[in-house]
C-alpha positions as CSV (number, residue, x, y, z in Angstrom):
1,M,312.8,176.0,167.9
2,P,314.1,173.0,169.8
3,D,312.8,169.6,169.0
4,N,310.8,169.4,172.2
5,S,309.0,172.7,171.4
6,K,308.2,171.5,167.8
7,T,306.9,168.2,169.2
8,F,304.7,170.0,171.7
9,M,303.3,172.4,169.2
10,A,302.5,169.6,166.8
11,L,300.8,167.7,169.6
12,L,298.8,170.8,170.6
13,L,297.8,171.6,167.0
14,G,296.8,167.9,166.5
15,A,294.7,167.9,169.6
16,A,293.0,171.2,168.6
17,A,292.3,169.9,165.1
18,G,290.9,166.6,166.5
19,A,288.7,168.5,169.0
20,V,287.3,170.8,166.3
21,L,286.6,167.9,164.0
22,G,285.0,165.9,166.7
23,I,282.7,168.7,167.6
24,L,281.8,169.5,164.0
25,L,281.1,165.9,163.1
26,A,279.1,165.0,166.3
27,P,275.4,164.6,165.7
28,D,274.2,167.6,167.7
29,S,272.1,170.7,167.1
30,G,273.7,173.8,165.7
31,K,273.2,175.7,168.9
32,N,274.9,173.1,171.0
33,T,277.7,172.8,168.5
34,R,278.3,176.6,168.6
35,E,278.3,176.5,172.4
36,K,280.8,173.7,172.4
37,I,283.1,175.5,170.0
38,K,282.8,178.7,172.0
39,K,283.7,176.9,175.2
40,W,286.6,175.1,173.5
41,K,287.9,178.5,172.1
42,D,287.7,180.1,175.6
43,D,289.5,177.1,177.1
44,M,292.2,177.3,174.4
45,E,292.6,181.1,175.0
46,D,293.1,180.5,178.7
47,E,295.6,177.7,178.1
48,L,297.6,179.7,175.5
49,S,297.6,182.7,177.8
50,S,299.0,180.5,180.7
51,L,301.6,179.1,178.4
52,Y,302.6,182.6,177.2
53,D,302.9,183.8,180.8
54,E,305.0,180.8,181.8
55,G,307.3,181.4,178.7
56,K,307.6,185.0,179.5
57,E,308.5,184.2,183.1
58,K,311.2,181.7,181.9
59,V,312.6,184.3,179.5
60,N,312.8,186.9,182.3
61,E,314.5,184.3,184.6
62,I,317.1,183.5,182.0
63,K,317.6,187.2,181.2
64,S,318.3,187.9,184.9
65,K,320.8,185.0,185.1
66,V,322.6,186.2,182.0
67,K,322.7,189.8,183.3
68,E,323.9,188.5,186.7
69,R,326.7,186.5,185.2
70,T,327.7,189.3,182.8
71,D,327.9,191.7,185.7
72,R,329.9,189.3,187.8
73,N,332.3,188.7,184.9
74,E,332.7,192.4,184.2
75,S,333.4,193.2,187.9
76,G,335.8,190.3,188.0
77,S,337.8,191.4,184.9
78,V,337.9,195.0,186.2
79,S,339.3,194.1,189.6
80,S,342.0,191.9,188.0
81,N,343.4,194.8,185.9
């Protein structure tokens, strides 16, 4: 994983851990705490789903570019023979 990805993942995990600890240590009723945790979990699922979709899109873009260049190189080498 590139350094930027590692840094981003560490930041994301740190923020998640901080949010969970903040919710659990806050003086609130059990019901409210459970509701907050559920909302946070739902928000994180949405965020991770979006990140996954963006990553998948990027991979497909790169894959298309590589295939395009490969096809172009193959057709160029065939015509020069």
